[in-house]
C-alpha positions, 0 to 999 in steps of 0.5 A: 907717391902722390905729387899733389899730396904735399900741396894738399897738406899745405892747403888744408893746414893753411885753411884749417888755421884760417878757420880757427882764427874765425872761431871754428876749431877742427873745421871739417871741409872738403878740398875739391879739385875743380874741373875748370883750369881756374883753380887747382884746389877749392874749398866750398864755404857754404857749410859754415854759413849757419855756424858763422851766421854769414853769407858763404861769399863773405866767409870765403873773402875773410878766410882768403885774407888770412892765408898768405902765399907760400913756397907751395901756394902761389895764389889765394882768392875768394870767388862765389863762396869758394876759397880758391888756391893755385899752387906753385907751377914750377915746383909741381912740374919738377916734383911730378916729372921727377916722380914719374921718371923715378917710378915709371911703371910703379907711378900711381901705385900705393904702399902695400897693405896688410891682409888679403882681399878675395875678389870673385868675378865672372863665375858664369855657369859652365853650360855655354859661352859667355854672352854679352849680357854677362860680359861686363862682369869679368871686365869690371872684376879684372879692372877693379882687381888691377886698381886694388893691387895698385892701391897696395892690396894683396888681391886674389881673383877667384872664379866660383865654378858652378858644377852642381845642378841639373844643367851640368848633369844633363850636359854630362849625360848628353856627352856620355850618350850622344854622338858627335852629330849633336855638337853645336854648329857654331865656332870650333871651341869647346864652350860652343860645341858642347851646347848642342849636346845639352839641347839634344839631351834636354829634349830627350829628357822631356820626351823619354821618361827613361832618360829623365830617370837616368838623369834624375838618378845621376843628380841624386848620386851627385848630391849624395857625394858619389865620387865617381859621379862628381868626377864625371860631371866636373870633367864636363864642366872643366871642358866648358870652363876651358872654352870660357877661359879662352874667351876671357884670355882674348880680352886679357882677363885671367883668374888666380883661383878656381873653387868648385861648387861640388867641393862643398858637397864632396867634403860635407861642408854644405850638409853641415851648413844645412844642420846649423841653419835647421837649428835656427829659430827662424827655420821653417818647413814646407813639404819637407823643404827647409827655409829661413823666414826672413820677414823680421829682417826687413825682407818683404813680399814673396821673397821672405822665405830663403829655401836652403833644401829641397823637399828630398833634403838635397841642397840648393845653390843658395846653401852652397853659396852660404857655404862658399862664403864661410870658406871665403871668410876663412881665407881673406880679411876682405871679400868683394863680389862682382854681381849682376843687379838681379842678385841684390835680393839674393845677397841680402838674404845671404848676409842674413843667413851668414849672420844667423850662422854667427858671422858678423861680416858680409861681402862687399858687392859691386852690382852692374847693370847688363849690356845690350846692343841696339836693335839690328846692329849685329846678328849672331851665327844662330840668331839667338844671343850675342856671345863675347866671342862674336863681339870680339870677332866683330870688334877686330874685324871693324878695327882692321877695316880702320887700320887698312884705311889709315895705314896701308903702308903696314904688312898684313901681319902688323895690321892684324896685330894692331887691329887685335889690340884696338878691337879687344881694347875697345870692348874692354874700355867701352864696358868700363867707361860707364859706371857699373850700376848704369845700363850700357848699350854697346855701340860700335860708333862709341867703342871704335871712335878714334876721336872720342872717349874710346880705347883707340883715342887713348891708345893712339895718344900712346903710339903718338908719344912713342913716335915723337920719342923715336924721331927725337932720338936721345935727350937728357932727363936732367932738364930744368922742369920748373920752366914748363909753365906754359898753359898747355904744358901745365895742363898736361903736368897737372893731369899727370900729377893727378894720376895716383889720386885717381887710381886711389879713388878708383880702387878704394871706392870701386869707381873704375870708370874714373880710369877711362875718364882720366885716360881720355883727359890725359890723351886730350891734354897731350894732343893739345900740348904737342899741337901747340908746343914746339916739342922737337925745337927750341931751348926746352927740347930736353924738358919737352921730350921728358914730358912726352916720355912721362906722358907715355909712361902714365898712358901705359900705366892707365891702359894697363889698369884697364887691361889694354895693350899700349901700342907703340905704333898705330 
């Protein structure tokens, strides 16, 4: 339920009627929610200037005169070419608070929709730990999945396990032929330990022709669908994947399903795709390798050739990716991929290949820019790349320092618990607060800022609400909420009322950065409310405490959409 929808409907109907009286039937106009506290809704009249041959200021004034206040609309006026509306504050307070009390954890969620939605995210190669440059992928993917579920979609999240290719073969050979002294000297975790085997095996392959030949034979047998070889390589990939999933679990990311790339070699599906693509009029050959010539499809430069086999006839990742997407389209009505911005060309080529195979659907893609750290701000164990594990560990360590400064009264165990919630939350929040397509420089002063647009700021507001409610004890939720018309009360109520529409836009338009933006705005409105309104005193105590409880509920719901823990104490 969206508490604002009834008001939107009335404002739109009244505006449409007024425009009809001016001679514009079926007027198309935007209904904006201004960022200022001046108006609750605004309609820009600029698009009608040419039609009516009048200035937007005059049009807004004429339309305003034709709309009378009602039970829901308290005020209508024109200003600077905008038609402005204020809605009945008392009624909004009553309907919003009643909706939150009734729905609690379901407040902000929308009705169930038909059909299945398959969202693929993370899908990093299982040949090493996730590094910070790719860490944005699982966080964006998991957050979008949460928002889409809140929008009513039946969402399945999926990890495409790339267990095919030379890297995994080299790693498997290393595990089978090298002793434990080859293990990486990093942390005691599978995805870190196994990196050493890959490095040593890769070095031996380059130095020893016999090793190179063994690895080459393994690769060929794998491509030929040899069950025993595929099982050995998959076992290696599974060990690495377990380590990666352990890292994801620390930031509250989980996946519903795993599809193994080797499946499409094993079941012959990739070979079938090769045959079908080779039958295309756009298929060409070069030194035995098959490719699609895509220049006529708008692809230009050196990238017009989309290779799907090697010279020896074995498949490429691109071939198996096409096969995987055919498989995905057979399982869901809607497909979304979370991908790095470096995959834009590949996705355009994929869409053309699917079209040539008779598929008139393309996956929806959310592309993200990569994450970097300011120079000198953080070192790693090996001085090479910053892994997600390093980032989480550093975040927890810095958060623990802050907790010790602020809450020396707590036990060490409780301090660590709170630090984990803050530190891990800071990593996730800081990754989604910036629009995916924009580059992100991860700065600790932003991520762990207790006063700014950060996880600790929002989490602290939730903990404060819990603290107020603990102090208050019992209270009645049957108060008259229509009396909550003070400016601080109304700002908080209007912010609470907007939550369902924010969730809808975040999910439907893949604009997940709106959730942290909203959560920060709600926390700030709550801070002002309890600073200037006597919550625990006065005649409106029950109504005020119910409003605190509603804020607690919505903050928890917003934090959950971001995969963050809502602490009751900080």
